[in-house]
BANU-926865 format. One record per residue: residue in three letters; x, z, y of N, C-alpha, C in turn. Coordinates in steps of 0.05 Angstrom, whole numbers, plus 5000, padded with zeros to 4 digits. Layout:
R    aa    npx    npz    npy   capx   capz   capy    cpx    cpz    cpy
R   ALA      X      Z      Y      X      Z      Y      X      Z      Y
...
This chain:
R    aa    npx    npz    npy   capx   capz   capy    cpx    cpz    cpy
R   MET   5493   5043   5379   5484   5057   5354   5508   5070   5340
R   ASP   5531   5070   5353   5555   5080   5339   5552   5110   5332
R   LYS   5538   5125   5349   5534   5154   5345   5512   5160   5325
R   PHE   5497   5140   5318   5473   5144   5301   5477   5132   5274
R   ASN   5478   5149   5253   5483   5139   5226   5462   5151   5207
R   PRO   5438   5140   5206   5416   5151   5189   5421   5147   5160
R   VAL   5416   5167   5144   5421   5165   5115   5396   5174   5098
R   ALA   5376   5186   5112   5354   5197   5097   5338   5177   5081
R   ILE   5333   5153   5093   5318   5133   5079   5333   5123   5054
R   ILE   5360   5123   5056   5377   5115   5033   5375   5137   5012
R   GLU   5374   5162   5021   5371   5184   5003   5345   5181   4987
R   LEU   5323   5174   5001   5298   5169   4988   5299   5146   4968
R   GLU   5312   5125   4976   5315   5101   4959   5330   5109   4933
R   ASN   5352   5124   4935   5367   5132   4912   5352   5152   4895
R   PHE   5336   5169   4908   5321   5190   4894   5300   5178   4876
R   LEU   5286   5157   4885   5263   5146   4871   5270   5124   4851
R   ILE   5296   5120   4846   5304   5101   4824   5293   5111   4797
R   ASP   5284   5093   4781   5272   5100   4755   5289   5119   4739
R   LYS   5314   5112   4736   5332   5128   4720   5335   5157   4730
R   ASN   5336   5159   4756   5339   5186   4768   5314   5203   4763
R   ILE   5291   5191   4767   5266   5205   4762   5263   5213   4732
R   GLU   5271   5196   4715   5270   5202   4686   5289   5225   4680
R   ARG   5312   5225   4692   5332   5247   4688   5320   5274   4698
R   LEU   5309   5273   4722   5298   5297   4734   5274   5308   4718
R   LYS   5258   5289   4707   5235   5297   4691   5244   5310   4665
R   THR   5264   5299   4652   5275   5311   4628   5285   5339   4632
R   ASN   5300   5342   4654   5311   5369   4661   5288   5388   4667
R   PHE   5268   5378   4680   5245   5395   4687   5231   5406   4662
R   ILE   5228   5389   4643   5215   5397   4618   5232   5418   4603
R   LYS   5258   5413   4603   5276   5432   4590   5276   5459   4603
R   ARG   5275   5459   4630   5275   5484   4645   5250   5500   4640
R   ASN   5228   5486   4636   5202   5500   4633   5193   5503   4604
R   PHE   5211   5497   4585   5205   5501   4557   5216   5528   4549
R   CYS   5199   5545   4540   5207   5572   4533   5199   5577   4504
R   ASN   5219   5584   4487   5214   5589   4459   5194   5612   4454
R   GLU   5196   5632   4472   5178   5655   4469   5149   5648   4476
R   ASP   5146   5628   4492   5119   5619   4500   5118   5589   4500
R   LYS   5119   5578   4475   5120   5549   4472   5095   5536   4483
R   PRO   5099   5513   4496   5075   5498   4506   5057   5490   4483
R   GLU   5031   5490   4489   5011   5480   4470   5013   5450   4467
R   ASN   5021   5438   4489   5023   5408   4489   5041   5400   4512
R   ILE   5054   5377   4508   5072   5366   4529   5066   5337   4533
R   ASP   5060   5329   4558   5058   5301   4565   5085   5292   4575
R   TYR   5101   5280   4557   5128   5273   4564   5129   5250   4585
R   GLU   5109   5233   4585   5110   5210   4604   5107   5220   4632
R   LYS   5088   5239   4637   5083   5249   4664   5097   5276   4669
R   GLY   5110   5287   4649   5124   5312   4653   5105   5336   4658
R   ILE   5085   5338   4641   5066   5360   4644   5067   5378   4619
R   LEU   5071   5404   4623   5071   5423   4601   5046   5440   4603
R   TYR   5032   5443   4580   5007   5458   4579   5012   5484   4563
R   HIS   5007   5507   4576   5010   5533   4563   4983   5547   4562
R   TYR   4980   5564   4542   4955   5579   4540   4957   5604   4558
R   ASP   4937   5609   4575   4936   5632   4592   4915   5651   4581
R   SER   4924   5674   4570   4906   5692   4557   4886   5705   4577
R   TYR   4895   5708   4603   4878   5720   4623   4855   5701   4630
R   LYS   4861   5675   4632   4841   5655   4638   4827   5644   4613
R   ASN   4840   5651   4590   4829   5640   4565   4826   5610   4566
R   ASP   4848   5598   4577   4847   5569   4580   4876   5559   4583
R   LEU   4879   5532   4581   4905   5521   4584   4911   5517   4614
R   VAL   4936   5523   4622   4945   5518   4649   4968   5499   4647
R   SER   4972   5483   4668   4992   5462   4668   5015   5467   4688
R   THR   5039   5459   4680   5062   5459   4697   5070   5430   4700
R   LYS   5069   5420   4725   5072   5391   4729   5098   5384   4743
R   PHE   5111   5363   4732   5134   5352   4745   5128   5341   4772
R   GLU   5104   5330   4775   5096   5318   4801   5096   5339   4823
R   ASP   5090   5364   4817   5091   5385   4837   5120   5390   4847
R   PHE   5139   5389   4828   5167   5391   4835   5175   5367   4852
R   LEU   5166   5343   4843   5172   5319   4858   5161   5320   4886
R   LYS   5138   5331   4890   5126   5333   4916   5143   5350   4935
R   GLU   5155   5372   4925   5172   5389   4942   5197   5374   4950
R   GLU   5209   5359   4930   5234   5345   4936   5228   5322   4957
R   LEU   5206   5308   4953   5200   5287   4971   5193   5297   5000
R   TRP   5181   5321   5001   5175   5333   5027   5201   5339   5042
R   SER   5221   5348   5028   5247   5354   5040   5260   5329   5052
R   ILE   5259   5308   5036   5271   5282   5045   5255   5271   5068
R   THR   5229   5273   5067   5211   5263   5088   5218   5277   5114
R   ASN   5222   5303   5113   5229   5318   5137   5256   5309   5148
R   ASN   5275   5302   5131   5300   5291   5140   5296   5264   5155
R   ILE   5278   5248   5145   5272   5222   5158   5260   5228   5186
R   LYS   5242   5247   5187   5230   5255   5213   5252   5263   5233
R   SER   5271   5279   5223   5292   5289   5241   5309   5266   5251
R   GLU   5314   5246   5234   5330   5223   5243   5314   5205   5262
R   ILE   5288   5204   5258   5271   5189   5277   5273   5202   5305
R   ASP   5271   5229   5305   5273   5244   5331   5300   5239   5344
R   LEU   5321   5239   5327   5348   5234   5338   5350   5206   5349
R   SER   5339   5186   5335   5340   5159   5344   5326   5156   5371
R   ASN   5304   5170   5375   5290   5169   5400   5307   5180   5423
R   ALA   5324   5199   5417   5342   5211   5438   5366   5194   5443
R   LEU   5377   5181   5422   5403   5167   5425   5402   5137   5430
R   LEU   5380   5124   5421   5380   5095   5421   5363   5084   5444
R   ASN   5370   5060   5452   5353   5047   5472   5328   5035   5458
R   ASN   5309   5025   5473   5284   5016   5461   5287   4995   5440
R   LYS   5305   4975   5445   5309   4954   5426   5321   4965   5400
R   GLU   5342   4981   5402   5354   4993   5378   5335   5011   5363
R   LYS   5320   5026   5378   5301   5045   5366   5280   5030   5350
R   THR   5268   5009   5362   5248   4993   5349   5259   4980   5323
R   LYS   5283   4970   5325   5295   4957   5302   5299   4977   5279
R   TYR   5307   5002   5286   5310   5022   5265   5284   5030   5253
R   TRP   5263   5034   5270   5237   5041   5259   5225   5019   5242
R   GLN   5230   4994   5250   5221   4972   5233   5236   4972   5206
R   SER   5261   4979   5206   5277   4979   5181   5266   5001   5162
R   ILE   5256   5022   5173   5244   5043   5156   5220   5032   5141
R   SER   5203   5018   5155   5179   5007   5143   5186   4987   5121
R   ILE   5206   4970   5127   5215   4950   5108   5227   4964   5083
R   SER   5242   4985   5088   5254   5000   5066   5233   5013   5047
R   PHE   5212   5024   5059   5191   5035   5043   5179   5014   5024
R   ASP   5173   4990   5035   5162   4969   5019   5181   4961   4997
R   TYR   5207   4960   5003   5227   4953   4983   5228   4974   4961
R   ILE   5227   4999   4968   5229   5021   4949   5205   5019   4930
R   LYS   5181   5014   4940   5157   5012   4923   5159   4988   4904
R   THR   5168   4966   4914   5171   4942   4898   5190   4945   4875
R   ARG   5212   4959   4881   5233   4963   4861   5226   4984   4840
R   ASN   5208   5002   4847   5203   5025   4829   5173   5028   4823
R   THR   5160   5006   4815   5131   5006   4812   5122   5026   4790
R   THR   5138   5029   4769   5131   5047   4747   5129   5076   4757
R   VAL   5149   5084   4773   5150   5111   4784   5125   5116   4801
R   PHE   5119   5097   4818   5096   5100   4836   5069   5101   4821
R   ASP   5068   5085   4800   5043   5085   4783   5039   5112   4769
R   LEU   5061   5123   4759   5060   5149   4745   5056   5172   4763
R   PHE   5068   5171   4787   5068   5194   4805   5059   5184   4833
R   PRO   5033   5184   4838   5023   5174   4864   5034   5190   4888
R   VAL   5044   5214   4884   5055   5229   4906   5078   5214   4919
R   CYS   5090   5195   4905   5112   5179   4916   5103   5163   4940
R   TYR   5077   5158   4943   5067   5143   4967   5067   5160   4992
R   LYS   5068   5186   4988   5064   5205   5010   5085   5203   5032
R   PRO   5111   5200   5026   5131   5198   5048   5124   5175   5067
R   GLN   5117   5152   5057   5111   5129   5075   5087   5135   5092
R   GLU   5066   5146   5079   5041   5152   5094   5047   5173   5116
R   THR   5064   5193   5109   5070   5214   5128   5087   5203   5152
R   ILE   5107   5187   5146   5124   5176   5167   5109   5157   5185
R   ILE   5092   5140   5174   5077   5122   5190   5059   5137   5209
R   GLU   5046   5158   5199   5029   5175   5215   5045   5190   5236
R   TYR   5069   5199   5229   5087   5213   5247   5095   5195   5271
R   LEU   5102   5170   5265   5110   5151   5285   5086   5144   5304
R   GLN   5063   5142   5292   5039   5135   5308   5032   5158   5327
R   ASN   5031   5182   5315   5021   5205   5331   5041   5215   5352
R   LYS   5067   5216   5344   5086   5227   5362   5098   5206   5382
R   TYR   5101   5181   5372   5114   5161   5389   5097   5137   5395
R   GLN   5071   5138   5386   5053   5116   5391   5064   5089   5381
R   TYR   5078   5091   5358   5090   5067   5347   5074   5059   5322
R   ASP   5065   5034   5322   5050   5024   5299   5067   5005   5283
R   SER   5069   5010   5257   5086   4993   5240   5078   4964   5240
R   LEU   5053   4959   5249   5044   4931   5251   5059   4916   5272
R   SER   5074   4930   5289   5090   4917   5309   5114   4902   5297
R   LEU   5116   4903   5270   5135   4886   5256   5129   4857   5262
R   PHE   5104   4851   5269   5096   4824   5275   5099   4820   5305
R   GLU   5121   4810   5313   5127   4807   5341   5113   4783   5353
R   GLY   5110   4783   5379   5096   4762   5393   5066   4765   5391
R   VAL   5052   4743   5395   5023   4743   5396   5012   4744   5367
R   SER   4994   4762   5362   4981   4765   5336   4959   4744   5334
R   PHE   4956   4731   5311   4936   4710   5307   4908   4723   5307
R   PHE   4903   4742   5290   4879   4758   5290   4886   4786   5301
R   THR   4867   4798   5315   4872   4823   5329   4859   4846   5314
R   ILE   4876   4864   5303   4866   4887   5289   4857   4909   5309
R   LYS   4835   4923   5302   4825   4944   5319   4845   4967   5320
R   PRO   4847   4981   5342   4868   5002   5346   4867   5024   5325
R   LYS   4843   5030   5314   4841   5053   5296   4850   5046   5267
R   TYR   4856   5020   5262   4865   5012   5236   4895   5006   5236
R   THR   4908   5009   5212   4937   5006   5210   4944   4989   5186
R   LYS   4970   4987   5182   4980   4972   5159   4972   4986   5132
R   ILE   4968   5012   5133   4960   5027   5110   4933   5018   5100
R   ASP   4915   5013   5120   4888   5003   5113   4889   4976   5100
R   LEU   4906   4958   5110   4909   4932   5098   4921   4934   5070
R   LYS   4939   4953   5067   4951   4957   5040   4930   4965   5020
R   LYS   4911   4982   5028   4889   4990   5010   4873   4965   5001
R   ILE   4868   4947   5021   4852   4923   5014   4868   4905   4996
R   TYR   4894   4901   5002   4911   4885   4985   4912   4896   4956
R   THR   4915   4922   4954   4916   4934   4927   4890   4930   4912
R   PHE   4868   4933   4926   4842   4930   4913   4838   4901   4903
R   ILE   4843   4881   4920   4837   4854   4912   4856   4843   4891
R   THR   4881   4854   4891   4900   4845   4870   4894   4859   4844
R   GLU   4886   4885   4845   4880   4899   4820   4855   4887   4807
R   GLU   4837   4877   4823   4812   4865   4812   4817   4835   4806
R   LEU   4842   4826   4810   4850   4798   4804   4836   4778   4822
R   PHE   4826   4786   4845   4814   4767   4864   4837   4751   4877
R   LEU   4860   4763   4879   4884   4751   4890   4907   4757   4871
R   ASP   4925   4738   4866   4947   4741   4847   4971   4753   4861
R   ASP   4978   4778   4853   5001   4791   4867   5028   4780   4857
R   GLU   5028   4763   4837   5052   4750   4828   5058   4726   4846
R   ILE   5038   4716   4860   5041   4694   4878   5043   4704   4907
R   TYR   5027   4724   4914   5026   4734   4941   5035   4763   4943
R   SER   5056   4768   4957   5064   4795   4963   5047   4807   4985
R   PHE   5050   4833   4990   5035   4845   5011   5043   4833   5038
R   ASP   5069   4827   5042   5078   4814   5066   5065   4787   5070
R   ASP   5062   4771   5048   5048   4746   5050   5019   4750   5059
R   PHE   5006   4769   5047   4978   4775   5054   4975   4782   5083
R   VAL   4992   4800   5093   4990   4809   5121   4997   4787   5140
R   SER   5017   4770   5133   5026   4749   5151   5003   4729   5158
R   VAL   4985   4725   5139   4962   4707   5144   4945   4717   5167
R   PHE   4943   4743   5170   4926   4754   5191   4941   4757   5217
R   PHE   4968   4761   5217   4981   4769   5241   5000   4748   5253
R   GLU   5014   4732   5237   5033   4714   5248   5019   4691   5262
R   GLU   5027   4686   5287   5014   4665   5303   5018   4638   5290
R   LYS   5042   4633   5280   5048   4607   5267   5058   4613   5239
R   THR   5044   4602   5219   5053   4606   5192   5042   4584   5174
R   ASN   5057   4577   5154   5048   4558   5134   5034   4572   5110
R   GLN   5035   4599   5112   5024   4615   5089   4993   4613   5089
R   THR   4982   4608   5066   4953   4609   5062   4947   4627   5038
R   LEU   4922   4636   5035   4914   4652   5013   4894   4635   4996
R   VAL   4902   4629   4972   4884   4615   4953   4874   4636   4934
R   PHE   4849   4643   4937   4837   4665   4921   4832   4657   4892
R   ASN   4831   4677   4875   4827   4672   4847   4799   4681   4837
R   CYS   4780   4678   4855   4752   4685   4849   4733   4665   4861
R   GLU   4708   4667   4855   4689   4647   4864   4683   4652   4894
R   THR   4675   4630   4907   4672   4630   4936   4654   4653   4947
R   PRO   4631   4659   4935   4615   4682   4945   4630   4708   4946
R   VAL   4648   4712   4927   4664   4737   4926   4684   4736   4949
R   ILE   4697   4713   4952   4717   4710   4974   4704   4716   5001
R   VAL   4681   4704   5005   4667   4707   5031   4658   4736   5035
R   ASN   4649   4750   5014   4642   4778   5017   4667   4795   5024
R   ILE   4690   4788   5013   4715   4802   5019   4720   4798   5049
R   LEU   4720   4773   5058   4726   4768   5086   4706   4780   5105
R   ASP   4681   4780   5097   4660   4791   5114   4662   4821   5117
R   ASN   4676   4834   5098   4681   4863   5101   4708   4868   5115
R   VAL   4728   4851   5110   4753   4853   5124   4750   4850   5154
R   LYS   4731   4833   5162   4727   4828   5191   4720   4853   5206
R   LEU   4710   4874   5193   4704   4899   5206   4728   4912   5218
R   LEU   4752   4905   5207   4777   4917   5217   4789   4901   5241
R   PHE   4777   4878   5247   4788   4861   5268   4767   4856   5290
R   THR   4777   4848   5313   4759   4842   5335   4751   4813   5335
R   ASP   4765   4796   5321   4761   4767   5324   4763   4752   5297
R   LEU   4758   4765   5275   4759   4752   5249   4731   4740   5244
R   THR   4724   4721   5261   4697   4708   5258   4699   4685   5239
R   ARG   4675   4676   5229   4675   4654   5210   4686   4628   5223
R   LYS   4681   4625   5249   4692   4601   5262   4722   4601   5263
R   ARG   4734   4625   5270   4763   4626   5271   4775   4625   5243
R   ILE   4761   4635   5224   4770   4633   5196   4773   4604   5188
R   GLU   4752   4588   5195   4753   4559   5190   4776   4546   5205
R   GLU   4778   4552   5231   4799   4539   5248   4827   4546   5238
R   SER   4830   4570   5227   4857   4578   5218   4866   4563   5194
R   ALA   4847   4555   5177   4853   4541   5152   4872   4557   5134
R   ARG   4870   4584   5135   4888   4601   5121   4876   4614   5096
R   PHE   4850   4610   5092   4836   4622   5070   4823   4600   5053
R   LEU   4831   4598   5028   4823   4576   5011   4807   4585   4987
R   THR   4789   4568   4977   4773   4574   4953   4790   4571   4928
R   LYS   4780   4582   4906   4792   4579   4880   4790   4550   4871
R   PRO   4813   4538   4862   4811   4510   4853   4796   4508   4827
R   GLY   4780   4487   4825   4765   4482   4800   4782   4467   4780
R   ALA   4770   4461   4757   4785   4446   4736   4795   4419   4746
R   LYS   4778   4406   4761   4786   4380   4771   4784   4378   4802
R   LYS   4781   4401   4814   4778   4401   4843   4800   4418   4856
R   ALA   4809   4408   4879   4830   4423   4894   4816   4445   4910
R   SER   4833   4464   4919   4822   4486   4936   4813   4474   4962
R   LYS   4793   4487   4974   4783   4479   5000   4784   4503   5019
R   ILE   4787   4496   5044   4787   4518   5064   4759   4530   5066
R   ILE   4758   4556   5073   4733   4569   5078   4723   4559   5105
R   THR   4699   4547   5106   4688   4537   5131   4664   4553   5139
R   VAL   4654   4548   5163   4630   4562   5172   4607   4556   5154
R   ASN   4604   4532   5144   4582   4524   5127   4583   4538   5100
R   ASN   4606   4537   5086   4607   4549   5060   4608   4580   5062
R   TYR   4617   4590   5084   4616   4619   5089   4587   4628   5089
R   GLN   4570   4614   5106   4542   4622   5109   4527   4619   5082
R   SER   4531   4596   5069   4516   4590   5044   4524   4609   5021
R   SER   4549   4618   5022   4559   4634   5000   4555   4664   5004
R   LEU   4549   4673   5028   4549   4701   5035   4531   4717   5017
R   ASN   4508   4708   5011   4489   4723   4995   4482   4710   4969
R   ARG   4498   4690   4961   4492   4676   4936   4507   4689   4913
R   ALA   4491   4698   4893   4503   4711   4869   4485   4708   4845
R   LYS   4486   4685   4833   4468   4679   4811   4478   4689   4784
R   LYS   4505   4688   4780   4516   4696   4755   4519   4727   4754
R   PRO   4515   4739   4731   4518   4769   4728   4545   4779   4737
R   GLU   4566   4764   4728   4593   4773   4734   4599   4770   4764
R   LEU   4586   4750   4776   4590   4746   4805   4577   4769   4820
R   THR   4553   4776   4812   4539   4799   4824   4555   4824   4822
R   LEU   4567   4829   4798   4583   4853   4794   4607   4854   4812
R   ASN   4621   4831   4815   4644   4830   4832   4638   4835   4862
R   ILE   4615   4824   4871   4606   4829   4898   4600   4858   4903
R   LYS   4587   4870   4883   4581   4899   4885   4607   4915   4886
R   LYS   4627   4907   4871   4653   4921   4872   4665   4920   4900
R   VAL   4663   4896   4912   4674   4892   4939   4659   4910   4959
R   LYS   4633   4910   4959   4617   4926   4977   4622   4955   4973
R   HIS   4624   4964   4948   4629   4992   4942   4656   5001   4952
R   PHE   4677   4984   4949   4704   4991   4958   4704   4995   4988
R   PHE   4693   4976   5003   4694   4978   5032   4676   5001   5043
R   LYS   4654   5005   5030   4636   5027   5038   4650   5054   5035
R   ASN   4666   5057   5014   4679   5083   5008   4706   5086   5022
R   ASN   4716   5065   5034   4743   5067   5046   4743   5062   5076
R   PHE   4722   5051   5087   4723   5045   5116   4696   5052   5129
């Protein structure tokens, strides 16, 4: 690897630091502020300037996120070039290690700069693009981060991005606590052959079961029997009761049980999410 010194992912890491984005956004607003044609309004948080367009008889916007998109596209192309170079210069072991490091770096960048990603969703695009690039050009799946035998088997058409969507949904709805479980924790429960990691959900059992019953569509063997045997999915603890593993019996009895209004609403949310995303 002596001849190979990739720097593009580090460039992305430095670019997406909160302070740098704030600096770029401030400069963007200054550049696009014209005294002769003052903005009608400015969204300083998102870096959006609104000007009146007499031809359209309406407000038009100039967005910092559009500038950000161009900069991120340039860095993304640099990462692609370095991936191509790694394929030419490195052996299989070195190449896989480098590609794995890219995936880990993306997750680190997002964790460290959550405010930036929340304000500017375009920041997710480089990771999505690179994962797709590796899959399409080199048939490399970032899920290969989990070496050895996978505990549950994901269907070929699904990827880590799909699992990220599910994790984001269930944590945003507070069905799972993201302060306790990182995305890596969540994924390890499905893929690592040997792990002490379990998921203790923060919602009632019928909601948990409906989540698992929809997640199983992404896997070939996420059956209720294997869910019980794995002992990796646990119910919400009660006031005086400890968490219990999801078993075949409570899976079946809970699947369609929804007596409370809030319980019914949460199950509808789960079904709506999976219907619209998978």
